[in-house]
C-alpha positions in Angstrom: 6.6 17.9 -9.9 7.0 15.4 -12.7 9.1 13.1 -10.4 6.2 13.0 -7.9 3.7 12.0 -10.6 6.2 9.4 -11.8 6.4 7.9 -8.3 2.7 8.1 -7.9 2.0 6.1 -11.0 4.8 3.5 -10.6 4.9 3.1 -6.8 2.0 4.6 -4.9 -0.8 3.2 -7.0 0.4 -0.4 -7.2 1.4 -0.3 -3.5 -2.0 0.9 -2.5 -3.7 -1.7 -4.7 -1.7 -4.4 -3.0 -2.3 -3.1 0.5 -6.0 -3.1 -0.3 -6.1 -6.5 -1.9 -4.0 -8.2 0.8 -5.9 -6.5 3.6 -9.3 -7.3 2.1 -8.5 -10.9 1.2 -7.0 -11.6 4.6 -10.2 -10.1 6.2 -12.3 -12.4 4.0 -13.8 -9.5 2.0 -13.4 -11.1 -1.4 -16.6 -10.3 -3.3 -15.8 -6.7 -4.2 -16.0 -4.8 -7.4 -12.5 -4.5 -9.0 -13.4 -1.1 -10.3 -14.1 0.1 -6.8 -10.8 -1.1 -5.6 -9.0 0.7 -8.5 -10.9 3.9 -7.7 -9.9 3.7 -4.0 -6.3 3.0 -5.0 -6.3 5.9 -7.4 -7.7 8.4 -4.9 -5.3 7.1 -2.3 -2.4 7.6 -4.8 -3.5 11.2 -5.2 -3.4 11.7 -1.4 0.1 10.1 -1.4 1.1 12.6 -4.2 -0.1 15.5 -2.1 1.7 14.3 1.0 4.9 14.1 -1.1 4.4 17.5 -2.6 3.8 19.0 0.8 7.0 17.3 2.0 5.2 15.8 5.1 7.5 13.7 7.4 7.5 10.0 6.7 5.8 9.0 10.0 3.0 11.5 9.6 2.8 10.6 6.0 2.1 7.0 7.0 -0.6 8.0 9.5 -2.3 10.2 6.9 -2.2 7.2 4.4 -3.8 4.8 6.9 -6.5 7.3 8.0 -7.4 8.2 4.4 -7.4 4.6 3.2 -9.7 3.7 6.2 -12.1 6.6 5.3 -12.1 5.5 1.6 -12.9 1.9 2.5 -15.8 3.1 4.7 -17.1 5.4 2.0 -16.7 3.1 -1.0 -17.1 -0.4 0.4 -19.8 0.5 2.9 -18.0 -1.4 5.7 -18.9 -0.6 9.2 -16.4 1.8 10.7 -15.2 -0.6 13.3 -14.6 -3.3 10.7 -13.0 -1.1 8.0 -9.9 -0.5 10.0 -9.0 -4.2 10.0 -8.1 -4.7 6.3 -6.3 -1.3 6.3 -4.1 -2.3 9.3 -3.5 -5.8 8.0 -2.4 -4.6 4.6 -0.4 -1.7 5.9 1.3 -3.8 8.5 2.3 -6.5 5.9 3.6 -3.8 3.5 5.5 -2.2 6.3 7.1 -5.5 7.3 8.1 -6.3 3.8 9.6 -2.9 3.3 11.4 -3.1 6.7 13.0 -6.4 5.7 13.7 -5.9 2.0 14.7 -2.2 1.7 17.8 -2.4 3.8 19.0 -5.5 2.0 18.3 -4.1 -1.4 19.8 -0.7 -0.7 22.9 -2.4 0.6 23.2 -4.6 -2.5 22.6 -1.6 -4.8 24.7 0.8 -2.7 21.8 3.2 -2.4 21.3 5.0 0.9 17.8 4.9 2.2 18.1 8.6 3.2 18.6 9.5 -0.5 15.4 7.9 -1.7 13.4 11.1 -1.6 16.0 12.8 -3.7 16.0 10.3 -6.5 12.7 8.9 -7.9 14.5 6.3 -9.9 15.8 4.8 -6.7 12.3 4.7 -5.2 11.0 2.8 -8.2 14.0 0.4 -8.3 13.7 -0.4 -4.6 9.9 -0.9 -4.9 10.2 -3.6 -7.6 11.2 -6.5 -5.2 8.5 -5.4 -2.7 6.0 -5.4 -5.6 7.0 -8.9 -6.6 7.0 -10.3 -3.0 3.6 -8.6 -2.3 2.1 -10.1 -5.5 3.3 -13.6 -4.7 1.9 -13.3 -1.2 -1.4 -12.1 -2.6 -1.5 -15.1 -5.0 -0.8 -17.5 -2.1 -3.5 -15.8 0.1 -6.1 -16.2 -2.7 -5.2 -19.7 -3.7 -5.1 -21.1 -0.1 -8.0 -18.9 1.1 -5.9 -17.6 4.0 -7.9 -15.4 6.4 -6.5 -13.6 9.4 -9.7 -12.0 10.6 -13.1 -12.7 9.1 -15.1 -9.5 9.0 -17.3 -10.6 6.1 -20.4 -11.3 8.3 
């Protein structure tokens, strides 16, 4: 149980925060309360913790994460239901692409099998660090250059 909490604090919370921030910024939703974003990320991290504890398959786990994040955005940010899915999908897609590209490379370099990730929380944290760095750099670029994929602000 302690391993799950460890992963939630060091991986799930920052990952959700970056998914939210990237998705919202790329959707031109930039005037939001930081505390609200932190609350959404915290609740979403608890949901991630529960899916890990319940040992839900990774594909279903991802679908649950997307649906719950969508519902949290509708609830807390008061976005219309048809607009709220856009930042969730953009952020989740970007995170998924970064993981798909970097995880195999990093696991090969470190000699860690991707299948063994669930068994060793330390590996999950180590493999997440480069993704965290890449996501953070991408967020800075998106904010500085005001890059928008889909403007849902109006």
